All heavy atoms as a GROMACS GRO file, in nm:
protein
  461
    1MET      N    1   0.084  -0.117   0.000
    1MET     CA    2   0.000   0.000   0.000
    1MET      C    3   0.090   0.124   0.000
    1MET      O    4   0.175   0.138   0.087
    1MET     CB    5  -0.090  -0.002   0.124
    1MET     CG    6  -0.182   0.118   0.132
    1MET     SD    7  -0.298   0.109   0.268
    1MET     CE    8  -0.416  -0.004   0.200
    2PRO      N    9   0.071   0.214  -0.095
    2PRO     CA   10   0.156   0.334  -0.103
    2PRO      C   11   0.126   0.432   0.010
    2PRO      O   12   0.014   0.440   0.058
    2PRO     CB   13   0.120   0.394  -0.238
    2PRO     CG   14  -0.016   0.342  -0.268
    2PRO     CD   15  -0.025   0.208  -0.203
    3ILE      N   16   0.228   0.504   0.050
    3ILE     CA   17   0.210   0.608   0.151
    3ILE      C   18   0.160   0.734   0.081
    3ILE      O   19   0.215   0.776  -0.020
    3ILE     CB   20   0.342   0.637   0.225
    3ILE    CG1   21   0.384   0.512   0.303
    3ILE    CG2   22   0.329   0.757   0.316
    3ILE    CD1   23   0.516   0.524   0.373
    4ILE      N   24   0.055   0.792   0.135
    4ILE     CA   25  -0.004   0.912   0.077
    4ILE      C   26   0.031   1.030   0.166
    4ILE      O   27   0.013   1.026   0.287
    4ILE     CB   28  -0.157   0.899   0.066
    4ILE    CG1   29  -0.192   0.781  -0.024
    4ILE    CG2   30  -0.219   1.027   0.016
    4ILE    CD1   31  -0.336   0.744  -0.025
    5SER      N   32   0.081   1.135   0.106
    5SER     CA   33   0.116   1.256   0.179
    5SER      C   34   0.010   1.362   0.151
    5SER      O   35  -0.028   1.384   0.037
    5SER     CB   36   0.253   1.304   0.135
    5SER     OG   37   0.304   1.396   0.226
    6ILE      N   38  -0.040   1.426   0.256
    6ILE     CA   39  -0.143   1.527   0.242
    6ILE      C   40  -0.092   1.659   0.298
    6ILE      O   41  -0.042   1.665   0.409
    6ILE     CB   42  -0.271   1.485   0.318
    6ILE    CG1   43  -0.327   1.357   0.258
    6ILE    CG2   44  -0.375   1.596   0.317
    6ILE    CD1   45  -0.446   1.301   0.330
    7THR      N   46  -0.106   1.765   0.219
    7THR     CA   47  -0.065   1.897   0.265
    7THR      C   48  -0.171   1.952   0.361
    7THR      O   49  -0.286   1.906   0.362
    7THR     CB   50  -0.050   1.996   0.148
    7THR    OG1   51  -0.179   2.016   0.089
    7THR    CG2   52   0.049   1.945   0.044
    8ALA      N   53  -0.133   2.053   0.438
    8ALA     CA   54  -0.227   2.116   0.531
    8ALA      C   55  -0.345   2.176   0.455
    8ALA      O   56  -0.459   2.167   0.499
    8ALA     CB   57  -0.156   2.221   0.613
    9GLU      N   58  -0.316   2.235   0.339
    9GLU     CA   59  -0.423   2.295   0.259
    9GLU      C   60  -0.522   2.190   0.212
    9GLU      O   61  -0.644   2.208   0.219
    9GLU     CB   62  -0.364   2.369   0.139
    9GLU     CG   63  -0.468   2.439   0.053
    9GLU     CD   64  -0.405   2.515  -0.063
    9GLU    OE1   65  -0.296   2.573  -0.046
    9GLU    OE2   66  -0.467   2.516  -0.170
   10HIS      N   67  -0.470   2.077   0.165
   10HIS     CA   68  -0.557   1.969   0.117
   10HIS      C   69  -0.638   1.911   0.234
   10HIS      O   70  -0.757   1.881   0.219
   10HIS     CB   71  -0.475   1.860   0.050
   10HIS     CG   72  -0.557   1.755  -0.017
   10HIS    ND1   73  -0.608   1.770  -0.145
   10HIS    CD2   74  -0.600   1.635   0.026
   10HIS    CE1   75  -0.678   1.662  -0.176
   10HIS    NE2   76  -0.675   1.580  -0.074
   11ALA      N   77  -0.574   1.896   0.351
   11ALA     CA   78  -0.644   1.844   0.468
   11ALA      C   79  -0.759   1.938   0.507
   11ALA      O   80  -0.869   1.892   0.539
   11ALA     CB   81  -0.547   1.828   0.585
   12ALA      N   82  -0.734   2.070   0.504
   12ALA     CA   83  -0.839   2.166   0.536
   12ALA      C   84  -0.954   2.156   0.437
   12ALA      O   85  -1.071   2.163   0.477
   12ALA     CB   86  -0.780   2.307   0.538
   13GLU      N   87  -0.923   2.139   0.309
   13GLU     CA   88  -1.027   2.124   0.208
   13GLU      C   89  -1.110   1.998   0.233
   13GLU      O   90  -1.232   1.999   0.218
   13GLU     CB   91  -0.965   2.118   0.068
   13GLU     CG   92  -0.906   2.250   0.022
   13GLU     CD   93  -0.826   2.237  -0.107
   13GLU    OE1   94  -0.811   2.124  -0.159
   13GLU    OE2   95  -0.778   2.341  -0.156
   14LEU      N   96  -1.043   1.889   0.271
   14LEU     CA   97  -1.114   1.764   0.298
   14LEU      C   98  -1.204   1.777   0.420
   14LEU      O   99  -1.317   1.727   0.421
   14LEU     CB  100  -1.014   1.650   0.318
   14LEU     CG  101  -0.936   1.607   0.194
   14LEU    CD1  102  -0.827   1.507   0.232
   14LEU    CD2  103  -1.029   1.550   0.090
   15ILE      N  104  -1.156   1.845   0.523
   15ILE     CA  105  -1.238   1.865   0.643
   15ILE      C  106  -1.359   1.951   0.611
   15ILE      O  107  -1.470   1.921   0.654
   15ILE     CB  108  -1.154   1.926   0.757
   15ILE    CG1  109  -1.051   1.824   0.807
   15ILE    CG2  110  -1.242   1.975   0.872
   15ILE    CD1  111  -0.947   1.880   0.901
   16LEU      N  112  -1.339   2.057   0.534
   16LEU     CA  113  -1.450   2.143   0.494
   16LEU      C  114  -1.552   2.063   0.413
   16LEU      O  115  -1.673   2.074   0.436
   16LEU     CB  116  -1.399   2.262   0.414
   16LEU     CG  117  -1.504   2.365   0.373
   16LEU    CD1  118  -1.576   2.423   0.494
   16LEU    CD2  119  -1.439   2.477   0.293
   17ALA      N  120  -1.506   1.980   0.322
   17ALA     CA  121  -1.597   1.898   0.242
   17ALA      C  122  -1.674   1.800   0.331
   17ALA      O  123  -1.794   1.778   0.312
   17ALA     CB  124  -1.519   1.822   0.135
   18LEU      N  125  -1.606   1.744   0.430
   18LEU     CA  126  -1.672   1.652   0.524
   18LEU      C  127  -1.782   1.723   0.600
   18LEU      O  128  -1.893   1.672   0.614
   18LEU     CB  129  -1.568   1.594   0.621
   18LEU     CG  130  -1.625   1.506   0.733
   18LEU    CD1  131  -1.676   1.374   0.677
   18LEU    CD2  132  -1.519   1.482   0.838
   19LEU      N  133  -1.752   1.844   0.650
   19LEU     CA  134  -1.850   1.920   0.727
   19LEU      C  135  -1.969   1.962   0.641
   19LEU      O  136  -2.083   1.962   0.686
   19LEU     CB  137  -1.785   2.042   0.791
   19LEU     CG  138  -1.682   2.010   0.900
   19LEU    CD1  139  -1.614   2.137   0.948
   19LEU    CD2  140  -1.744   1.935   1.016
   20LYS      N  141  -1.942   1.997   0.514
   20LYS     CA  142  -2.051   2.034   0.424
   20LYS      C  143  -2.139   1.914   0.392
   20LYS      O  144  -2.262   1.926   0.381
   20LYS     CB  145  -1.996   2.093   0.294
   20LYS     CG  146  -1.945   2.234   0.309
   20LYS     CD  147  -1.894   2.287   0.175
   20LYS     CE  148  -1.846   2.429   0.185
   20LYS     NZ  149  -1.794   2.478   0.055
   21ALA      N  150  -2.079   1.798   0.377
   21ALA     CA  151  -2.153   1.677   0.341
   21ALA      C  152  -2.230   1.620   0.460
   21ALA      O  153  -2.328   1.547   0.442
   21ALA     CB  154  -2.058   1.572   0.285
   22ASN      N  155  -2.186   1.652   0.582
   22ASN     CA  156  -2.248   1.597   0.702
   22ASN      C  157  -2.280   1.711   0.798
   22ASN      O  158  -2.209   1.733   0.897
   22ASN     CB  159  -2.155   1.496   0.770
   22ASN     CG  160  -2.124   1.379   0.680
   22ASN    OD1  161  -2.205   1.290   0.663
   22ASN    ND2  162  -2.006   1.380   0.620
   23SER      N  163  -2.387   1.782   0.769
   23SER     CA  164  -2.418   1.902   0.848
   23SER      C  165  -2.439   1.872   0.996
   23SER      O  166  -2.419   1.958   1.080
   23SER     CB  167  -2.542   1.971   0.790
   23SER     OG  168  -2.653   1.885   0.794
   24TRP      N  169  -2.476   1.749   1.030
   24TRP     CA  170  -2.496   1.715   1.170
   24TRP      C  171  -2.368   1.727   1.251
   24TRP      O  172  -2.372   1.744   1.372
   24TRP     CB  173  -2.555   1.574   1.183
   24TRP     CG  174  -2.470   1.466   1.125
   24TRP    CD1  175  -2.475   1.419   0.998
   24TRP    CD2  176  -2.366   1.394   1.190
   24TRP    NE1  177  -2.381   1.321   0.979
   24TRP    CE2  178  -2.312   1.302   1.095
   24TRP    CE3  179  -2.313   1.395   1.317
   24TRP    CZ2  180  -2.209   1.216   1.126
   24TRP    CZ3  181  -2.210   1.308   1.348
   24TRP    CH2  182  -2.159   1.219   1.253
   25LEU      N  183  -2.251   1.723   1.184
   25LEU     CA  184  -2.124   1.741   1.256
   25LEU      C  185  -2.108   1.884   1.305
   25LEU      O  186  -2.033   1.910   1.399
   25LEU     CB  187  -2.006   1.705   1.164
   25LEU     CG  188  -1.991   1.558   1.130
   25LEU    CD1  189  -1.888   1.540   1.019
   25LEU    CD2  190  -1.952   1.478   1.253
   26ASN      N  191  -2.175   1.979   1.240
   26ASN     CA  192  -2.168   2.120   1.277
   26ASN      C  193  -2.281   2.164   1.370
   26ASN      O  194  -2.283   2.278   1.414
   26ASN     CB  195  -2.177   2.209   1.152
   26ASN     CG  196  -2.044   2.220   1.084
   26ASN    OD1  197  -1.941   2.210   1.146
   26ASN    ND2  198  -2.049   2.242   0.954
   27THR      N  199  -2.376   2.076   1.394
   27THR     CA  200  -2.494   2.114   1.470
   27THR      C  201  -2.471   2.092   1.619
   27THR      O  202  -2.441   1.980   1.661
   27THR     CB  203  -2.615   2.030   1.424
   27THR    OG1  204  -2.627   2.043   1.282
   27THR    CG2  205  -2.742   2.074   1.490
   28PRO      N  206  -2.484   2.201   1.696
   28PRO     CA  207  -2.468   2.183   1.841
   28PRO      C  208  -2.580   2.097   1.896
   28PRO      O  209  -2.692   2.098   1.844
   28PRO     CB  210  -2.473   2.325   1.897
   28PRO     CG  211  -2.528   2.410   1.790
   28PRO     CD  212  -2.513   2.338   1.660
   29GLY      N  213  -2.549   2.024   1.997
   29GLY     CA  214  -2.650   1.940   2.059
   29GLY      C  215  -2.604   1.896   2.195
   29GLY      O  216  -2.500   1.938   2.245
   30VAL      N  217  -2.680   1.812   2.255
   30VAL     CA  218  -2.648   1.762   2.388
   30VAL      C  219  -2.544   1.652   2.375
   30VAL      O  220  -2.559   1.560   2.294
   30VAL     CB  221  -2.775   1.707   2.456
   30VAL    CG1  222  -2.741   1.649   2.592
   30VAL    CG2  223  -2.879   1.817   2.468
   31MET      N  224  -2.436   1.666   2.451
   31MET     CA  225  -2.332   1.562   2.448
   31MET      C  226  -2.379   1.441   2.526
   31MET      O  227  -2.449   1.452   2.626
   31MET     CB  228  -2.202   1.615   2.509
   31MET     CG  229  -2.136   1.723   2.428
   31MET     SD  230  -1.980   1.778   2.499
   31MET     CE  231  -1.874   1.640   2.454
   32THR      N  232  -2.340   1.326   2.478
   32THR     CA  233  -2.369   1.202   2.551
   32THR      C  234  -2.246   1.166   2.634
   32THR      O  235  -2.137   1.224   2.616
   32THR     CB  236  -2.401   1.087   2.455
   32THR    OG1  237  -2.281   1.054   2.382
   32THR    CG2  238  -2.513   1.124   2.359
   33GLN      N  239  -2.261   1.072   2.722
   33GLN     CA  240  -2.149   1.030   2.806
   33GLN      C  241  -2.031   0.982   2.722
   33GLN      O  242  -1.916   1.009   2.752
   33GLN     CB  243  -2.195   0.919   2.902
   33GLN     CG  244  -2.091   0.881   3.005
   33GLN     CD  245  -2.059   0.993   3.102
   33GLN    OE1  246  -2.141   1.080   3.128
   33GLN    NE2  247  -1.939   0.992   3.155
   34ASP      N  248  -2.059   0.913   2.610
   34ASP     CA  249  -1.952   0.860   2.525
   34ASP      C  250  -1.877   0.969   2.451
   34ASP      O  251  -1.762   0.951   2.412
   34ASP     CB  252  -2.009   0.760   2.424
   34ASP     CG  253  -2.053   0.631   2.492
   34ASP    OD1  254  -1.999   0.599   2.599
   34ASP    OD2  255  -2.141   0.564   2.437
   35ASP      N  256  -1.939   1.084   2.428
   35ASP     CA  257  -1.873   1.194   2.358
   35ASP      C  258  -1.750   1.244   2.432
   35ASP      O  259  -1.654   1.291   2.371
   35ASP     CB  260  -1.969   1.311   2.335
   35ASP     CG  261  -2.078   1.279   2.235
   35ASP    OD1  262  -2.056   1.192   2.149
   35ASP    OD2  263  -2.185   1.342   2.244
   36PHE      N  264  -1.750   1.235   2.562
   36PHE     CA  265  -1.639   1.286   2.641
   36PHE      C  266  -1.512   1.204   2.620
   36PHE      O  267  -1.402   1.253   2.641
   36PHE     CB  268  -1.676   1.291   2.790
   36PHE     CG  269  -1.777   1.398   2.820
   36PHE    CD1  270  -1.911   1.366   2.832
   36PHE    CD2  271  -1.738   1.530   2.834
   36PHE    CE1  272  -2.004   1.466   2.859
   36PHE    CE2  273  -1.831   1.630   2.861
   36PHE     CZ  274  -1.965   1.598   2.874
   37HIS      N  275  -1.525   1.080   2.576
   37HIS     CA  276  -1.408   0.995   2.553
   37HIS      C  277  -1.331   1.037   2.427
   37HIS      O  278  -1.212   1.011   2.416
   37HIS     CB  279  -1.450   0.848   2.541
   37HIS     CG  280  -1.515   0.796   2.664
   37HIS    ND1  281  -1.449   0.779   2.782
   37HIS    CD2  282  -1.643   0.760   2.687
   37HIS    CE1  283  -1.532   0.734   2.874
   37HIS    NE2  284  -1.651   0.721   2.819
   38ALA      N  285  -1.398   1.099   2.333
   38ALA     CA  286  -1.335   1.134   2.206
   38ALA      C  287  -1.220   1.232   2.226
   38ALA      O  288  -1.119   1.224   2.158
   38ALA     CB  289  -1.439   1.192   2.111
   39LYS      N  290  -1.233   1.326   2.319
   39LYS     CA  291  -1.128   1.425   2.342
   39LYS      C  292  -0.997   1.357   2.382
   39LYS      O  293  -0.893   1.382   2.325
   39LYS     CB  294  -1.172   1.525   2.449
   39LYS     CG  295  -1.067   1.629   2.480
   39LYS     CD  296  -1.116   1.724   2.589
   39LYS     CE  297  -1.008   1.822   2.627
   39LYS     NZ  298  -1.052   1.911   2.736
   40GLY      N  299  -1.004   1.268   2.480
   40GLY     CA  300  -0.884   1.199   2.526
   40GLY      C  301  -0.823   1.112   2.418
   40GLY      O  302  -0.700   1.106   2.403
   41GLU      N  303  -0.906   1.044   2.341
   41GLU     CA  304  -0.857   0.959   2.233
   41GLU      C  305  -0.788   1.041   2.126
   41GLU      O  306  -0.684   1.001   2.073
   41GLU     CB  307  -0.972   0.879   2.172
   41GLU     CG  308  -1.026   0.772   2.265
   41GLU     CD  309  -1.150   0.704   2.211
   41GLU    OE1  310  -1.195   0.740   2.100
   41GLU    OE2  311  -1.203   0.617   2.281
   42ALA      N  312  -0.844   1.157   2.094
   42ALA     CA  313  -0.782   1.245   1.993
   42ALA      C  314  -0.647   1.296   2.041
   42ALA      O  315  -0.550   1.298   1.965
   42ALA     CB  316  -0.875   1.362   1.962
   43ILE      N  317  -0.639   1.333   2.167
   43ILE     CA  318  -0.513   1.382   2.223
   43ILE      C  319  -0.408   1.272   2.222
   43ILE      O  320  -0.293   1.294   2.182
   43ILE     CB  321  -0.534   1.438   2.365
   43ILE    CG1  322  -0.615   1.568   2.358
   43ILE    CG2  323  -0.401   1.461   2.436
   43ILE    CD1  324  -0.661   1.619   2.492
   44LEU      N  325  -0.445   1.151   2.262
   44LEU     CA  326  -0.350   1.039   2.262
   44LEU      C  327  -0.302   1.008   2.120
   44LEU      O  328  -0.183   0.981   2.099
   44LEU     CB  329  -0.414   0.914   2.323
   44LEU     CG  330  -0.433   0.918   2.474
   44LEU    CD1  331  -0.512   0.796   2.521
   44LEU    CD2  332  -0.299   0.925   2.545
   45PHE      N  333  -0.394   1.014   2.023
   45PHE     CA  334  -0.357   0.988   1.884
   45PHE      C  335  -0.253   1.090   1.837
   45PHE      O  336  -0.150   1.053   1.779
   45PHE     CB  337  -0.483   0.994   1.797
   45PHE     CG  338  -0.455   0.981   1.650
   45PHE    CD1  339  -0.425   0.857   1.595
   45PHE    CD2  340  -0.458   1.092   1.567
   45PHE    CE1  341  -0.399   0.845   1.459
   45PHE    CE2  342  -0.433   1.080   1.432
   45PHE     CZ  343  -0.404   0.957   1.378
   46LEU      N  344  -0.278   1.218   1.863
   46LEU     CA  345  -0.185   1.323   1.821
   46LEU      C  346  -0.052   1.312   1.895
   46LEU      O  347   0.055   1.335   1.836
   46LEU     CB  348  -0.248   1.461   1.841
   46LEU     CG  349  -0.370   1.488   1.752
   46LEU    CD1  350  -0.435   1.620   1.791
   46LEU    CD2  351  -0.330   1.488   1.605
   47GLN      N  352  -0.055   1.276   2.023
   47GLN     CA  353   0.069   1.258   2.099
   47GLN      C  354   0.152   1.145   2.040
   47GLN      O  355   0.274   1.157   2.027
   47GLN     CB  356   0.038   1.228   2.246
   47GLN     CG  357  -0.004   1.349   2.325
   47GLN     CD  358  -0.041   1.313   2.468
   47GLN    OE1  359  -0.078   1.199   2.497
   47GLN    NE2  360  -0.031   1.410   2.556
   48GLN      N  361   0.088   1.036   2.003
   48GLN     CA  362   0.160   0.923   1.943
   48GLN      C  363   0.222   0.963   1.810
   48GLN      O  364   0.334   0.923   1.778
   48GLN     CB  365   0.068   0.803   1.926
   48GLN     CG  366   0.031   0.734   2.055
   48GLN     CD  367   0.154   0.679   2.125
   48GLN    OE1  368   0.236   0.609   2.066
   48GLN    NE2  369   0.168   0.712   2.252
   49MET      N  370   0.150   1.042   1.732
   49MET     CA  371   0.206   1.089   1.606
   49MET      C  372   0.330   1.175   1.632
   49MET      O  373   0.431   1.160   1.564
   49MET     CB  374   0.102   1.169   1.527
   49MET     CG  375  -0.009   1.084   1.470
   49MET     SD  376  -0.117   1.176   1.360
   49MET     CE  377  -0.007   1.202   1.221
   50ALA      N  378   0.322   1.263   1.732
   50ALA     CA  379   0.436   1.350   1.764
   50ALA      C  380   0.554   1.268   1.817
   50ALA      O  381   0.668   1.289   1.776
   50ALA     CB  382   0.394   1.455   1.867
   51ILE      N  383   0.527   1.173   1.904
   51ILE     CA  384   0.632   1.090   1.962
   51ILE      C  385   0.707   1.012   1.854
   51ILE      O  386   0.829   1.001   1.858
   51ILE     CB  387   0.573   0.993   2.068
   51ILE    CG1  388   0.532   1.071   2.193
   51ILE    CG2  389   0.672   0.882   2.102
   51ILE    CD1  390   0.450   0.991   2.290
   52HIS      N  391   0.635   0.962   1.757
   52HIS     CA  392   0.694   0.880   1.653
   52HIS      C  393   0.738   0.960   1.531
   52HIS      O  394   0.780   0.903   1.430
   52HIS     CB  395   0.598   0.767   1.613
   52HIS     CG  396   0.574   0.671   1.725
   52HIS    ND1  397   0.667   0.580   1.767
   52HIS    CD2  398   0.468   0.656   1.806
   52HIS    CE1  399   0.620   0.512   1.869
   52HIS    NE2  400   0.497   0.555   1.895
   53GLY      N  401   0.727   1.094   1.539
   53GLY     CA  402   0.776   1.178   1.431
   53GLY      C  403   0.696   1.168   1.302
   53GLY      O  404   0.750   1.189   1.195
   54ALA      N  405   0.568   1.136   1.314
   54ALA     CA  406   0.486   1.125   1.193
   54ALA      C  407   0.469   1.261   1.127
   54ALA      O  408   0.443   1.360   1.194
   54ALA     CB  409   0.350   1.066   1.229
   55SER      N  410   0.485   1.265   0.996
   55SER     CA  411   0.468   1.390   0.923
   55SER      C  412   0.344   1.384   0.833
   55SER      O  413   0.312   1.480   0.765
   55SER     CB  414   0.591   1.419   0.838
   55SER     OG  415   0.613   1.315   0.746
   56ASN      N  416   0.278   1.268   0.829
   56ASN     CA  417   0.152   1.254   0.756
   56ASN      C  418   0.075   1.138   0.816
   56ASN      O  419   0.125   1.069   0.906
   56ASN     CB  420   0.176   1.234   0.607
   56ASN     CG  421   0.255   1.109   0.576
   56ASN    OD1  422   0.216   1.000   0.616
   56ASN    ND2  423   0.365   1.125   0.505
   57PHE      N  424  -0.047   1.117   0.770
   57PHE     CA  425  -0.131   1.011   0.827
   57PHE      C  426  -0.103   0.874   0.765
   57PHE      O  427  -0.147   0.774   0.818
   57PHE     CB  428  -0.279   1.047   0.812
   57PHE     CG  429  -0.318   1.163   0.899
   57PHE    CD1  430  -0.335   1.289   0.846
   57PHE    CD2  431  -0.335   1.147   1.034
   57PHE    CE1  432  -0.370   1.396   0.926
   57PHE    CE2  433  -0.371   1.253   1.116
   57PHE     CZ  434  -0.388   1.378   1.062
   58GLY      N  435  -0.031   0.870   0.654
   58GLY     CA  436   0.003   0.741   0.593
   58GLY      C  437  -0.118   0.652   0.576
   58GLY      O  438  -0.221   0.696   0.526
   59ASP      N  439  -0.111   0.530   0.625
   59ASP     CA  440  -0.225   0.438   0.612
   59ASP      C  441  -0.303   0.427   0.743
   59ASP      O  442  -0.370   0.329   0.769
   59ASP     CB  443  -0.178   0.301   0.564
   59ASP     CG  444  -0.084   0.234   0.663
   59ASP    OD1  445  -0.048   0.297   0.765
   59ASP    OD2  446  -0.049   0.118   0.639
   60THR      N  447  -0.294   0.531   0.826
   60THR     CA  448  -0.365   0.532   0.953
   60THR      C  449  -0.514   0.530   0.928
   60THR      O  450  -0.565   0.593   0.838
   60THR     CB  451  -0.330   0.661   1.032
   60THR    OG1  452  -0.190   0.666   1.047
   60THR    CG2  453  -0.396   0.662   1.167
   61ASN      N  454  -0.585   0.453   1.009
   61ASN     CA  455  -0.732   0.453   0.998
   61ASN      C  456  -0.792   0.454   1.137
   61ASN      O  457  -0.723   0.442   1.235
   61ASN     CB  458  -0.782   0.335   0.916
   61ASN     CG  459  -0.739   0.202   0.973
   61ASN    OD1  460  -0.736   0.182   1.094
   61ASN    ND2  461  -0.705   0.110   0.884
   0.00000   0.00000   0.00000
């Protein structure tokens, strides 16, 4: 599987497209108990990328 490199500009475009395609992601609402876990998981994911010197997402899923 080839490694794909994404620029910050391309990543921003992809995020904007995702938000436009899924308006519910932009809609404020009541958080559920499980929503609070996402923050910690996101922080751990980014910390692992920094620790390992990742410069792109590669084949991360």
